GUFIPA-867457 format. One record per residue (C-alpha): residue number from 1; residue in one letter; chain; y negated, z negated, x. Coordinates in nm, 3 decimals. Each point is the difference from the previous one (the first is absolute). Layout:
BEGIN
R   resi   resn   chain         v         w         u
R    NUM      a       A         Y         Z         X
...
***
This chain:
BEGIN
R   resi   resn   chain         v         w         u
R      1      m       A     3.271   -12.605    17.527
R      2      k       A    -0.179    -0.324     0.083
R      3      k       A    -0.354    -0.079     0.106
R      4      i       A    -0.022    -0.273     0.262
R      5      e       A    -0.337    -0.165     0.042
R      6      a       A    -0.040    -0.256     0.280
R      7      i       A    -0.304    -0.217     0.067
R      8      i       A     0.019    -0.098     0.368
R      9      r       A    -0.202    -0.146     0.285
R     10      p       A    -0.206     0.273     0.174
R     11      e       A     0.142    -0.087     0.342
R     12      k       A     0.355     0.073    -0.126
R     13      f       A    -0.073     0.354    -0.118
R     14      q       A     0.074     0.189     0.323
R     15      s       A     0.336    -0.170     0.042
R     16      l       A     0.090     0.084    -0.360
R     17      r       A    -0.119     0.359     0.038
R     18      n       A     0.216     0.051     0.308
R     19      a       A     0.307    -0.148    -0.172
R     20      l       A    -0.049     0.217    -0.311
R     21      s       A    -0.042     0.309     0.215
R     22      a       A     0.322    -0.084     0.188
R     23      i       A     0.200     0.019    -0.326
R     24      g       A    -0.169     0.320    -0.114
R     25      i       A    -0.263    -0.137    -0.239
R     26      g       A    -0.311     0.205     0.072
R     27      g       A    -0.189     0.009    -0.327
R     28      l       A    -0.202    -0.305    -0.087
R     29      t       A    -0.340    -0.103    -0.120
R     30      v       A    -0.193    -0.273     0.179
R     31      t       A    -0.298    -0.182    -0.148
R     32      e       A    -0.216    -0.276     0.144
R     33      a       A     0.003    -0.291    -0.241
R     34      a       A    -0.135    -0.352    -0.029
R     35      g       A     0.150    -0.285    -0.194
R     36      t       A     0.094    -0.362    -0.020
R     37      g       A     0.312    -0.189    -0.094
R     38      k       A     0.142    -0.327     0.127
R     39      q       A    -0.215     0.035     0.313
R     40      k       A    -0.311    -0.052    -0.215
R     41      g       A    -0.220     0.162     0.263
R     42      q       A    -0.115    -0.134     0.335
R     43      t       A    -0.289    -0.194     0.142
R     44      g       A    -0.217     0.202     0.238
R     45      m       A    -0.273    -0.109     0.236
R     46      f       A    -0.329     0.183     0.057
R     47      r       A    -0.276    -0.144     0.222
R     48      g       A     0.131    -0.353    -0.046
R     49      t       A     0.028     0.025    -0.377
R     50      s       A     0.338     0.009    -0.170
R     51      y       A     0.060     0.224    -0.301
R     52      q       A     0.292     0.094    -0.222
R     53      i       A     0.159     0.344     0.017
R     54      q       A     0.148     0.033    -0.348
R     55      l       A     0.176     0.334     0.045
R     56      l       A     0.223     0.080     0.294
R     57      s       A     0.049     0.347     0.145
R     58      k       A     0.336     0.163    -0.086
R     59      i       A     0.158     0.345     0.009
R     60      k       A     0.172     0.151    -0.305
R     61      v       A     0.279     0.244     0.089
R     62      e       A     0.145     0.213    -0.280
R     63      m       A     0.292     0.242     0.009
R     64      v       A     0.229     0.174    -0.246
R     65      v       A     0.362     0.015     0.110
R     66      e       A     0.343     0.074    -0.136
R     67      e       A     0.153    -0.294    -0.182
R     68      t       A     0.281    -0.018     0.258
R     69      q       A    -0.255    -0.058     0.281
R     70      a       A    -0.201    -0.273    -0.174
R     71      e       A     0.196    -0.306     0.113
R     72      q       A     0.016     0.121     0.362
R     73      i       A    -0.377     0.048     0.001
R     74      v       A    -0.065    -0.342    -0.156
R     75      e       A     0.212    -0.161     0.274
R     76      l       A    -0.182     0.203     0.264
R     77      i       A    -0.337    -0.122    -0.134
R     78      i       A     0.119    -0.362     0.004
R     79      v       A     0.130     0.025     0.358
R     80      n       A    -0.315     0.169     0.133
R     81      c       A    -0.265    -0.193    -0.194
R     82      n       A     0.135    -0.356    -0.015
R     83      t       A    -0.183    -0.258     0.213
R     84      g       A     0.136    -0.298    -0.191
R     85      n       A    -0.351    -0.105    -0.102
R     86      i       A    -0.180    -0.002    -0.332
R     87      g       A    -0.178     0.332    -0.047
R     88      d       A     0.276     0.234     0.119
R     89      g       A    -0.036     0.194    -0.325
R     90      k       A     0.203     0.130    -0.291
R     91      i       A     0.219     0.297    -0.085
R     92      f       A    -0.007     0.158    -0.346
R     93      i       A     0.264     0.248    -0.116
R     94      y       A    -0.063     0.230    -0.296
R     95      p       A     0.218     0.260    -0.172
R     96      i       A    -0.145     0.352     0.013
R     97      e       A     0.047     0.208    -0.311
R     98      e       A    -0.122     0.335     0.132
R     99      i       A    -0.173     0.154     0.300
R    100      v       A    -0.196     0.326    -0.003
R    101      r       A    -0.143     0.174     0.306
R    102      i       A    -0.341     0.130    -0.105
R    103      r       A    -0.006     0.303     0.233
R    104      t       A     0.334     0.153    -0.103
R    105      g       A     0.094    -0.172    -0.324
R    106      e       A     0.329    -0.118     0.156
R    107      r       A     0.152    -0.301    -0.173
R    108      g       A     0.231    -0.284     0.090
R    109      k       A     0.148    -0.045     0.347
R    110      e       A    -0.130     0.337     0.122
R    111      a       A    -0.357    -0.114    -0.068
R    112      v       A     0.038    -0.294     0.238
R    113      i       A     0.164     0.176     0.296
***
């Protein structure tokens, strides 16, 4: 099993969600996040005064999938979330040692489905 964690632009989430749903990926966790990278924030304007926005709004999407699905999902994220501009985000892939469903005690693949 693999955990895929993607940090994406908020406006790209619905497109990604629809694409994941189309290939049968229904279980995911979504968190509002804020961060900075090469974009280094933005300059905003309020009542004629400019100010720096140091952290930009992002969405973190996490899912645990079978190892055989991981590369397909990574490609799907790239296709649906790429604008070609700095700030499109990152994808992190982690190995999962064990999964346990709290309610039933099921382990492994059965705990994810």
